[in-house]
N, C-alpha and C positions, 0 to 999 in steps of 0.2 A: 479265502478261500478254502474250504475242506479234502480233504486227499481224495473224493470221489469227483471233483472239479479241476484235480490237476494231479492225477494218478502216476505220473511219470514226478512228479517231483513232492514225493510225499515227506521228505525231512525238511523240507523250505516252506518259509511262509509266503504267503501267496494273497496277493491282494485282488481285489477287481475294482476297478471304480468306475463312477459314471459321472460325467460333466455336461455342462454346457455353457457356450459362450456366445455372445451375439455379435455379431459383425457389421460392420458397413461395410460393400462391396466398393472396392476402387476408391475409399476415401472419398466417397462422394455424400456429403451429409442430407442432401435431397431424397438419396435413393433409401428404399425400406431396408429395414435391419432384417439381416439373415441370423437366423439361429443354425450352430453346429453343436452337434449330440458328439460327443467324446468318450469313445470304449477303452478304459486301460486297461490292463490287466500288467500286473507288476508281480514277479519271484525273483526271491531273494536267495542268488547261488552264495551263500556264506562260505561253503570251501574255496570258490574263486575269488572271495570278497567282491563281488557285483551283483549288478541286479539286471533280471532280464526284462526288458519291457515291450509288451505288442499293443500296438494301439489303430485303431480305425475311428472315422469321422466322418460322420451322416449328417449332410447339409439338409437344413429347409429352408426355402425360397417361397415366402409367403406369395398365396395368389396362384401357386405354380399346381400343389395338389393339396386336396382335401384334408382337414385332421383325421378324417379315416384311414384315408389311404398310406399317409406319414405314418400313424400308430401301426398300421399292417408291414409296414417297410420296415420300422422301429423294430420290431416282435421278431422277424425274420432276420436281420442285422444281428440281433444279440443273442439270438438262438446259435448264428452260424458262427459269432465271435468266441462263446462257450465252448462250443466243439473246438474249434481252433486251439484254445487252453486246453481242453480235454487232451487230446489227440498230440498237440505238438510234445517234440521230445530232442534232445541236444545229441547229435552223433558224434560230436568232435570236442569234445571237452579240452583240446589243446585249444580251441581259440580263445580261451580265458584266462591262457598260462600269461605270466607277467615275467617281467626281468629282473624281479626284486625291488624295484624301486617303489 
């Protein structure tokens, strides 16, 4: 991600990832497979020696919505997720303090 996409973390490496996972609900082999889109934002807080990860899952159940409806939902969720990344900021960095271990 560039600094315009995460303006509150201009000195931090930041990444946006999109994945997909196929799942079988309730581990029943006869059930239709469901797909889950996974949006992940990772921001490396080097000064705190940790990573900040923000994620959201978007499930898709076949035969419940059309591909077009899902595509519209996907676009809205992706836009919302990018807004979260753009506006997210840490108010209290003491949350990331370590005891030196």
